[in-house]
C-alpha positions in Angstrom: 9.5 10.0 6.7 8.8 7.7 3.7 5.3 9.2 3.2 6.7 12.7 3.2 9.4 11.8 0.8 7.0 10.2 -1.6 4.5 13.1 -1.4 7.3 15.6 -2.0 8.5 13.9 -5.1 5.2 12.5 -6.5 6.2 8.9 -5.8 4.2 5.8 -5.1 4.5 4.4 -1.6 3.8 0.7 -1.9 4.2 -1.9 0.9 4.8 -5.6 0.2 2.6 -7.5 2.7 3.2 -11.0 1.1 5.4 -12.2 4.1 4.1 -10.0 6.9 0.4 -9.2 6.2 -2.9 -10.8 6.9 -2.4 -11.1 10.7 1.1 -12.5 10.8 2.3 -9.6 13.0 -0.8 -9.3 15.1 -2.4 -6.6 12.9 -4.3 -7.2 9.7 -1.6 -5.2 7.9 2.0 -5.7 8.9 3.0 -2.0 8.4 0.5 -1.0 11.2 2.6 -3.0 13.7 5.8 -1.2 12.7 4.6 2.3 11.7 1.2 2.7 13.4 -2.2 3.5 11.8 -1.2 7.1 10.9 0.9 6.0 7.9 -1.2 5.2 4.8 0.5 3.7 1.7 -0.7 4.3 -1.8 -0.7 0.5 -2.6 -0.2 -2.8 -0.9 0.6 -6.2 -2.4 -0.8 -9.4 -0.8 -0.5 -13.1 -1.5 -0.2 -16.5 0.2 -2.5 -16.1 3.2 -5.4 -14.6 1.2 -6.4 -18.0 -0.3 -5.5 -20.6 2.3 -2.6 -22.1 0.4 -4.0 -21.7 -3.1 -1.6 -19.6 -5.2 -3.3 -16.2 -5.3 -2.1 -12.6 -5.2 -3.8 -9.2 -4.9 -3.1 -5.5 -4.9 -4.9 -2.8 -3.0 -4.6 0.8 -4.4 -5.8 4.0 -2.7 -8.1 6.4 -4.4 -5.7 9.4 -4.2 -5.7 12.1 -6.9 -2.7 12.5 -9.2 -1.6 15.4 -11.3 -0.6 14.5 -14.9 2.2 16.2 -16.9 -0.5 18.2 -18.6 -1.6 19.7 -15.3 -4.9 17.8 -15.3 -5.8 16.2 -11.9 -7.5 12.8 -12.0 -8.1 9.8 -9.7 -5.2 7.4 -9.6 -7.3 4.6 -10.9 
């Protein structure tokens, strides 16, 4: 439902995995435990567990195409 809503309105679907990611729910990504592998976000934020206690954060972004206001289609990155 969230994926469809974001796709319909051209919105970013981003999951915050800081508290539930990196194996804390049994899966590498916490959203897979709740929503299953068929749901794919556009971006994910990670922190804490990726550096073993050292303060570090990261973001993962998909390579989906976006359409600009000009009508031009480009990779999101």
